[in-house]
C-alpha positions as CSV (number, residue, x, y, z in Angstrom):
1,X,85.8,98.7,126.6
2,X,89.5,98.0,125.9
3,X,92.1,99.1,128.3
4,X,95.9,99.2,128.0
5,X,97.2,97.2,131.0
6,X,100.7,97.6,132.4
7,X,101.4,96.2,135.8
8,X,98.8,93.8,137.2
9,X,97.5,94.4,140.7
10,X,98.4,91.7,143.2
11,X,96.1,90.1,145.8
12,X,93.1,89.5,143.5
13,X,91.6,86.2,142.4
14,X,94.2,85.3,139.9
15,X,94.5,82.9,137.1
16,X,97.4,82.9,134.6
17,X,98.7,86.5,135.0
18,X,101.5,87.5,132.7
19,X,105.0,86.7,134.1
20,X,106.3,90.2,133.3
21,X,104.7,93.6,133.5
22,X,105.0,94.3,129.8
23,X,102.5,96.7,128.3
24,X,99.6,94.9,126.7
25,X,95.9,95.1,125.9
26,X,93.2,93.5,128.0
27,X,89.5,93.6,128.4
28,X,87.8,94.5,131.7
29,X,84.3,93.2,131.8
30,X,81.8,93.9,134.7
31,X,78.4,92.3,135.1
32,X,75.7,91.7,137.7
33,X,75.3,88.0,138.3
34,X,73.2,85.9,140.6
35,X,74.8,85.2,143.9
36,X,74.0,81.5,143.5
37,X,76.2,81.3,140.5
38,X,78.6,84.2,141.2
39,X,81.8,82.1,140.6
40,X,80.5,80.1,137.6
41,X,81.7,82.4,134.9
42,X,85.1,82.6,136.5
43,X,85.3,78.8,136.8
44,X,84.4,78.4,133.1
45,X,86.9,81.0,131.9
46,X,89.6,79.3,134.0
47,X,88.8,75.9,132.4
48,X,89.0,77.5,128.9
49,X,92.4,79.1,129.5
50,X,94.7,78.7,126.6
51,X,92.1,76.8,124.6
52,X,91.7,77.7,120.9
53,X,89.1,80.4,120.3
54,X,88.8,81.4,124.0
55,X,90.3,84.3,125.9
56,X,92.7,83.9,128.8
57,X,91.4,85.0,132.2
58,X,93.9,87.1,134.2
59,X,91.9,88.2,137.2
60,X,88.4,88.0,138.7
61,X,87.2,90.1,141.6
62,X,84.2,91.5,143.5
63,X,84.7,95.3,143.7
64,X,82.6,95.6,146.8
65,X,81.2,93.1,149.3
66,X,79.5,95.0,152.1
67,X,76.8,92.5,152.9
68,X,73.9,94.7,151.8
69,X,71.3,92.7,149.9
70,X,71.1,94.6,146.6
71,X,69.7,93.4,143.3
72,X,69.6,94.7,139.8
73,X,66.5,92.5,139.3
74,X,64.1,94.5,141.6
75,X,62.8,96.6,138.8
76,X,63.9,94.4,135.9
77,X,61.6,91.4,135.4
78,X,62.4,89.1,132.6
79,X,60.5,89.2,129.3
80,X,58.4,86.2,130.4
81,X,57.5,87.8,133.7
82,X,56.7,91.1,132.2
83,X,54.1,89.5,129.9
84,X,52.5,87.5,132.8
85,X,50.3,89.7,135.0
86,X,50.2,87.1,137.8
87,X,54.0,86.7,137.9
88,X,54.6,90.5,137.5
89,X,52.6,91.1,140.7
90,X,55.3,89.3,142.6
91,X,57.8,92.2,141.9
92,X,57.0,93.9,145.1
93,X,59.3,93.1,148.0
94,X,59.9,94.2,151.5
95,X,63.6,94.5,150.8
96,X,64.9,95.5,154.2
97,X,62.8,93.2,156.4
98,X,63.9,89.6,156.6
99,X,61.2,87.0,156.5
100,X,61.2,84.4,159.2
101,X,59.5,81.0,159.6
102,X,56.8,82.6,161.7
103,X,56.2,85.6,159.4
104,X,57.2,84.4,155.9
105,X,57.3,87.0,153.1
106,X,54.0,87.1,151.2
107,X,55.9,87.4,147.9
108,X,59.0,85.7,146.6
109,X,62.3,87.4,147.6
110,X,64.2,89.2,145.0
111,X,67.1,87.5,143.1
112,X,70.1,89.0,144.9
113,X,72.9,89.9,142.6
114,X,76.5,91.1,143.0
115,X,78.9,92.7,140.6
116,X,81.8,90.6,139.3
117,X,84.7,91.9,137.3
118,X,86.9,89.8,134.9
119,X,90.1,90.9,133.2
120,X,91.0,88.8,130.2
121,X,93.0,88.8,127.1
122,X,91.9,89.3,123.5
123,X,90.6,92.7,122.6
124,X,88.3,92.1,119.7
125,X,86.3,94.2,117.2
126,X,83.2,93.8,115.2
127,X,82.7,90.9,112.7
128,X,81.4,93.5,110.3
129,X,84.9,94.7,109.7
130,X,86.2,91.7,107.8
131,X,87.2,92.7,104.3
132,X,86.2,89.5,102.4
133,X,83.8,86.6,102.8
134,X,86.4,83.9,103.4
135,X,87.8,85.9,106.3
136,X,84.4,86.3,107.8
137,X,83.6,82.5,107.6
138,X,87.1,81.6,108.9
139,X,86.4,83.9,111.9
140,X,83.0,82.4,112.5
141,X,84.6,78.9,112.4
142,X,87.3,79.9,114.9
143,X,84.7,81.3,117.3
144,X,82.6,78.1,116.9
145,X,85.6,76.0,117.8
146,X,86.1,78.2,120.9
147,X,82.4,77.5,121.7
148,X,83.0,73.8,121.2
149,X,86.0,74.0,123.5
150,X,83.8,75.5,126.1
151,X,81.3,72.7,125.7
152,X,84.0,70.1,125.9
153,X,84.9,71.3,129.4
154,X,81.2,71.1,130.5
155,X,79.8,74.6,129.7
156,X,77.1,75.6,127.3
157,X,77.4,79.3,126.3
158,X,73.7,80.1,125.7
159,X,74.3,83.7,124.6
160,X,75.8,83.6,121.2
161,X,75.2,87.0,119.7
162,X,77.1,89.7,117.6
163,X,78.5,91.3,120.8
164,X,79.9,88.1,122.1
165,X,81.6,86.9,118.9
166,X,84.4,89.2,118.2
167,X,86.9,89.6,115.3
168,X,90.7,89.6,115.7
169,X,92.2,91.7,113.0
170,X,95.0,90.8,112.5
171,X,94.7,87.2,113.7
172,X,96.2,86.2,117.1
173,X,98.3,83.1,117.6
174,X,96.9,80.9,120.4
175,X,98.9,78.7,122.8
176,X,97.3,75.5,121.6
177,X,95.8,74.0,118.5
178,X,92.1,73.0,118.7
179,X,91.8,69.5,120.1
180,X,88.9,67.1,120.0
181,X,88.3,66.0,123.6
182,X,85.3,64.1,124.8
183,X,86.8,63.0,128.1
184,X,83.7,64.5,129.9
185,X,81.8,61.4,128.7
186,X,84.3,59.1,130.4
187,X,83.9,55.4,129.4
188,X,80.3,56.0,128.2
189,X,81.4,57.5,124.8
190,X,79.5,55.7,122.0
191,X,80.2,55.0,118.3
192,X,78.2,58.1,117.1
193,X,80.4,60.5,119.1
194,X,83.6,58.7,118.1
195,X,82.6,58.9,114.4
196,X,81.8,62.6,114.6
197,X,85.0,63.3,116.5
198,X,87.1,61.5,113.9
199,X,85.3,63.5,111.1
200,X,86.0,66.7,112.9
201,X,89.7,65.9,113.2
202,X,89.9,65.1,109.5
203,X,88.2,68.4,108.6
204,X,90.6,70.4,110.8
205,X,93.4,69.0,108.6
206,X,91.6,69.6,105.4
207,X,90.9,73.2,106.2
208,X,94.4,73.8,107.6
209,X,93.2,75.1,111.0
210,X,96.3,76.0,112.9
211,X,97.1,78.2,115.9
212,X,96.0,81.6,114.4
213,X,92.6,82.8,115.5
214,X,90.7,85.5,113.7
215,X,87.6,85.5,115.9
216,X,86.7,84.2,119.4
217,X,83.7,83.6,121.7
218,X,83.6,85.9,124.7
219,X,81.6,86.1,128.0
220,X,80.2,83.2,130.0
221,X,77.7,85.0,132.3
222,X,74.8,83.2,130.8
223,X,76.5,79.8,130.5
224,X,75.4,76.7,132.4
225,X,77.1,73.4,133.3
226,X,75.1,71.6,130.7
227,X,76.1,68.0,131.6
228,X,74.2,68.1,134.9
229,X,70.8,68.5,133.2
230,X,69.0,70.2,136.1
231,X,65.9,70.9,134.0
232,X,64.6,73.5,131.6
233,X,66.9,76.4,131.4
234,X,64.5,79.3,130.8
235,X,65.0,81.2,134.0
236,X,67.3,83.6,132.2
237,X,67.8,83.9,128.4
238,X,69.7,86.1,126.1
239,X,67.9,89.4,125.6
240,X,69.0,89.4,121.9
241,X,66.1,87.8,120.2
242,X,67.7,88.6,116.8
243,X,70.1,85.7,117.4
244,X,67.9,83.2,119.1
245,X,67.1,79.9,117.5
246,X,63.5,79.5,116.3
247,X,62.8,76.9,119.0
248,X,64.1,79.3,121.7
249,X,62.0,82.1,120.3
250,X,58.8,80.1,120.1
251,X,59.1,78.9,123.7
252,X,59.8,82.5,124.8
253,X,56.8,83.9,123.1
254,X,54.6,81.1,124.4
255,X,56.0,81.3,127.9
256,X,57.0,77.7,127.8
257,X,60.1,76.0,129.4
258,X,62.9,75.3,127.1
259,X,66.0,73.1,127.5
260,X,68.8,75.0,125.9
261,X,70.8,72.7,123.7
262,X,73.8,72.9,121.3
263,X,71.3,73.3,118.5
264,X,70.2,76.6,119.9
265,X,73.8,77.9,120.0
266,X,74.6,76.5,116.5
267,X,71.7,78.4,115.0
268,X,72.7,81.5,116.9
269,X,76.1,81.3,115.1
270,X,74.3,81.2,111.8
271,X,72.4,84.4,112.6
272,X,75.5,86.1,113.9
273,X,77.3,85.4,110.6
274,X,74.2,86.6,108.7
275,X,74.1,89.8,110.7
276,X,77.8,90.5,110.2
277,X,77.5,90.1,106.5
278,X,74.5,92.3,106.2
279,X,75.6,95.1,108.4
280,X,79.0,95.8,106.9
281,X,79.6,99.5,106.8
282,X,80.7,99.5,103.2
283,X,77.2,98.7,102.1
284,X,75.4,101.4,104.0
285,X,74.6,103.2,100.8
286,X,72.8,100.3,99.1
287,X,69.0,100.6,99.3
288,X,68.3,96.8,99.1
289,X,70.7,96.2,101.9
290,X,68.9,98.7,104.1
291,X,65.7,96.8,103.6
292,X,67.5,93.5,104.3
293,X,68.8,94.9,107.5
294,X,65.3,95.8,108.6
295,X,64.3,92.2,108.0
296,X,67.1,90.4,109.7
297,X,67.0,92.7,112.8
298,X,63.2,92.5,113.1
299,X,60.2,90.2,112.9
300,X,61.0,89.3,109.3
301,X,64.3,87.5,110.1
302,X,63.3,84.4,108.1
303,X,62.3,86.6,105.2
304,X,65.7,88.2,105.3
305,X,67.4,84.8,105.4
306,X,65.4,83.6,102.4
307,X,66.3,86.7,100.5
308,X,70.0,86.1,101.2
309,X,69.8,82.5,100.1
310,X,68.7,83.5,96.6
311,X,71.9,85.4,96.0
312,X,74.8,83.9,94.1
313,X,78.2,85.1,92.8
314,X,77.5,83.2,89.6
315,X,75.1,85.9,88.5
316,X,75.5,88.6,91.2
317,X,72.9,91.2,92.0
318,X,75.1,94.2,92.7
319,X,72.3,96.1,94.4
320,X,73.2,93.9,97.4
321,X,76.9,94.2,97.0
322,X,79.2,91.5,95.8
323,X,80.1,90.4,99.3
324,X,76.6,89.1,100.0
325,X,76.3,87.4,96.6
326,X,79.4,85.3,97.5
327,X,77.9,84.3,100.8
328,X,74.4,83.4,99.5
329,X,75.3,79.8,98.6
330,X,77.2,79.4,101.9
331,X,74.2,80.5,104.0
332,X,71.9,78.3,102.0
333,X,73.9,75.2,102.5
334,X,74.7,75.9,106.1
335,X,71.1,76.5,107.0
336,X,70.0,73.3,105.2
337,X,72.6,71.3,107.3
338,X,71.4,72.9,110.5
339,X,67.7,72.2,109.7
340,X,68.5,68.5,109.0
341,X,70.6,68.2,112.2
342,X,67.8,69.8,114.2
343,X,65.3,67.2,113.0
344,X,67.7,64.3,113.9
345,X,68.4,65.9,117.3
346,X,64.7,66.1,118.0
347,X,64.2,62.5,117.1
348,X,67.0,61.4,119.4
349,X,66.1,63.6,122.4
350,X,62.4,64.3,122.4
351,X,61.0,62.8,125.6
352,X,64.3,61.4,126.6
353,X,65.0,61.5,130.4
354,X,68.1,59.3,130.5
355,X,70.9,61.7,131.4
356,X,73.6,59.5,130.0
357,X,71.8,59.4,126.6
358,X,71.3,63.1,126.6
359,X,75.0,63.8,127.2
360,X,75.8,61.6,124.2
361,X,73.3,63.3,122.0
362,X,74.6,66.7,123.0
363,X,78.2,65.8,122.2
364,X,77.4,64.0,118.9
365,X,75.2,66.9,117.8
366,X,77.8,69.6,118.7
367,X,80.5,67.7,116.8
368,X,78.2,67.1,113.9
369,X,77.1,70.7,113.7
370,X,80.6,72.0,113.7
371,X,81.7,69.4,111.2
372,X,78.8,70.4,108.9
373,X,79.9,74.0,109.0
374,X,83.5,73.0,108.1
375,X,82.2,70.9,105.2
376,X,80.2,73.9,103.9
377,X,83.3,76.2,104.2
378,X,85.5,73.5,102.5
379,X,82.9,73.2,99.7
380,X,82.8,76.9,99.0
381,X,86.4,78.0,99.9
382,X,87.6,78.3,96.3
383,X,84.8,80.6,95.3
384,X,85.0,82.6,98.6
385,X,88.7,83.2,98.0
386,X,88.0,84.4,94.4
387,X,86.1,87.4,95.8
388,X,87.4,90.7,94.5
389,X,85.6,93.9,95.7
390,X,84.1,96.1,93.0
391,X,82.9,99.7,92.9
392,X,79.4,100.2,91.3
393,X,77.6,103.4,90.4
394,X,75.5,103.3,93.5
395,X,78.5,104.7,95.4
396,X,82.2,104.9,95.5
397,X,82.8,102.3,98.2
398,X,84.2,98.8,97.3
399,X,81.5,96.2,97.9
């Protein structure tokens, strides 16, 4: 929800509140989070303040802290737990009787949660509202750069989906340009990271990325401090399977542990872009698009992706609308780059236990994945900019 905020309340956990009580828009976001990581989202949002593609945090607070052990997980097992009868049997707790060393609880205690509220800048809207393919891809890139900024300060988002990648129409000027920064690696940065970082800086210039942002990445309630590598991160996953990477989906369905990596989030950005292109309101009346939507939002996601990859603006099939025909070659090239990168990432990390090497692989892969997307956009930018909406006899809405 979007709220018009005038004067800001004093005495809360503050970050960079506005210096004057001028009328403005802000987002109030409330969520139930684990008590063990209650301040993590606030810490991440603070670190990302002023960074390109990220919102600015104004306030964080706990509405109530009365000491009562409440949990929103008591009747809400995860998907993995719900599919496992043995684990599901553990969802019966004596909630009001504390266990002691002499009389331990026969079942695991619930995961206590508390509500946290964050007030931050940037009131976004749906990516489906972009009028042309180039604007959509520019918005996706800006959000990806925001995600990369988050990774550079030590956080992996892990919940990239259509509701967390939001459009800014018109664009908003950020405080800072995007800056490549691998200081997290310290003196252990290697040649591969340096090479990908230099490539990224060159592409920022080639694409003319300035201060204006047309989309951003929001929320950090599923984020982790990735550089610590505590182990497989499958205790909680995004509930939006439509946007999960194939590797994440497979491990979920097989109830296997999964170390969430930059590859998972990069694939999620691809599926977010695909969703935004397919669910544009102006194509609601096109029968083939309706079928395509069923595919990309259901079990046939890969079929929908393959269908999109066959489209081209060189000989457009207007039954899908012109917008999708212009994006077909972009999606095809982008997915090819992701698949190649995923293979290389697997070769570099499979079975690897050296934390320093894993950190290097994460950084190099993130830089490479973002650079690959920028190369694809640069390759197709002339054709994307040549898009002109048309009206066909299937309806009177420009497509």
